[in-house]
C-alpha positions, 0 to 999 in steps of 0.5 A: 500500500505504501508503495502504491501511495509513493507511486501516486505521489510521484506521478502528481509531482511529475505532472505538476512540474510539467504544468509549471514548465509549460506556463509562459513567462510572466510579461515584463512591465514596459519601462517608462521613457527616461530623460536625457540628463545622465545619472551622475550619482551625486547632486548636479554642479554648476560645472556639469555640462548639459547634454545636447538635445537629442531630437530623435530620442525625444520626439520620435517613437510615438504619437503625441495628443493635445488639447488647445483652447484658443481665443478668437483671432484672424487664424480662426474662431475661439474654441477648443482644438484637439488632435495628434502630432507625429514626428518622422525623420527625413534620412538618418543623419539626425538633421531633418525631420517632418511633423504632421498634425491632424486636428479638429477645431471650431471650424472643422478638421484641418492638418498642419505639416512641418519641415524641420531642420535641426543643427544639434551642435549649433543648438538651433532649429528651423521649421516651415509650417504649412496649415491647411486653413490657408497659411504658411510661415517660417520659424527659427529657434534656439534650443536651451537646457538645464541640469534639471533635464528640462529643454526649451525652444523659443520659436519666432516666425517671420511676418506672414499675411492671412485674411488681410492681416500681417501676423507673427507667431511665437511658440515657447516650447517647454519639454518638461518630461520625456512624455510631456511638453507645453507650448506657450503661443503668442501672436501679434496682429498688424505690428501690435503687441504679442498676446496670448494664444493658448498654452496647450500640452502635448502628451506622448502615447508610449508604453510605460508612460503615465 
């Protein structure tokens, strides 16, 4: 009887071992994107060097969503604009890129395309923006950063004409995390002072991002 019980117990253990062996490994949790400032293992110092901004690492690899509350202006009626922006590289040299925004606003759907040139060593970026609502403009910016891992870009456009008005646009980009950036936009009409045109957030849709 004891021999039979031992055989039964052995069979059960063998079957259990086979079942556990056949189970797939537990899925690993996706890693959240990391900032571009390296881990120094100590507090930062004023003599530390801020890494040059890596456009590919920040903007590529995911779609960005946004919501933007705009006031009435020659560019369109007041209301909320929602949409997505996607960035792609033009070539592999890390100098040229494209962006496409698909959005819906108070006056309906529209698209914005951008051709971007980034001079990493010179810390400058230029983009040509074309809006399907009927206007285009060129902007240039200086790229800055700090030891806290924040980067910024201050774009200023050339004057352009739309609906009989001379318009200039400034966009202050604040890249506050690997998955979030904010744009403070101001516009000037017919040589007047720059006024607020909204402060929307863009959020990157990537695995591991909160």
